[in-house]
C-alpha positions in Angstrom: 4.9 24.8 12.8 4.5 26.1 9.3 5.9 24.4 6.9 8.9 25.4 4.7 8.8 23.3 1.8 6.3 20.8 0.6 8.4 18.1 1.5 8.0 18.6 5.1 3.5 18.6 4.4 2.0 15.6 5.9 1.9 12.4 4.0 -1.7 12.7 3.4 -1.1 16.0 1.4 2.1 14.8 -0.1 0.8 11.5 -1.4 -2.8 12.9 -2.6 -2.6 16.2 -4.0 -0.9 17.4 -7.4 2.5 19.4 -6.7 0.2 23.0 -7.3 -2.3 21.6 -4.8 0.5 21.1 -2.4 1.8 24.3 -3.0 -1.5 26.1 -2.3 -2.0 24.0 0.8 1.2 24.8 2.0 0.8 28.4 1.3 -2.8 28.5 3.1 -1.7 26.7 6.1 1.3 28.9 7.1 -1.2 31.7 6.4 -3.9 30.3 8.9 -0.9 29.3 11.0 -0.1 33.0 11.5 -4.1 34.2 11.3 -5.2 32.4 14.2 -1.9 32.2 16.8 -4.8 34.0 19.4 -7.5 31.4 20.3 -9.6 34.1 20.7 -9.6 34.1 16.7 -10.9 30.2 16.6 -14.1 29.2 16.9 -14.8 26.2 19.3 -11.7 24.5 20.8 -9.9 23.8 17.6 -6.0 23.7 18.2 -4.1 26.3 15.9 -2.9 23.4 14.2 -6.5 21.8 13.4 -7.3 25.1 12.3 -4.8 25.4 10.0 -5.4 22.5 8.1 -8.6 22.7 7.8 -8.2 26.1 6.2 -5.4 24.4 4.3 -7.5 21.7 3.0 -10.5 24.4 2.1 -8.0 26.1 0.0 -7.3 23.2 -1.9 -11.0 22.2 -2.5 -11.6 26.4 -3.9 -9.5 25.2 -7.1 -9.3 20.6 -7.0 -12.0 18.2 -6.3 -12.0 14.3 -6.3 -12.6 12.5 -9.6 -14.8 9.4 -9.6 -11.6 7.5 -8.9 -10.5 9.6 -5.8 -7.9 11.6 -7.5 -7.8 15.0 -6.8 -8.3 17.3 -10.2 -8.1 20.9 -10.9 -11.6 22.3 -11.5 
């Protein structure tokens, strides 16, 4: 279930990340969705969707971090 637009992203992403962070999330999710289609390419018992979400959050955390108030800010 790759995302065509950022408006399709989960609420937790859209409601918390700035637009650029959402774009990073979408791109990373879609890439991971394709890359981990084969269950043999995944670690553990995580589903394709779970792995793609983990990869997407990891990509966001490379460029963003939460500030003291819990808002996502660029590093």
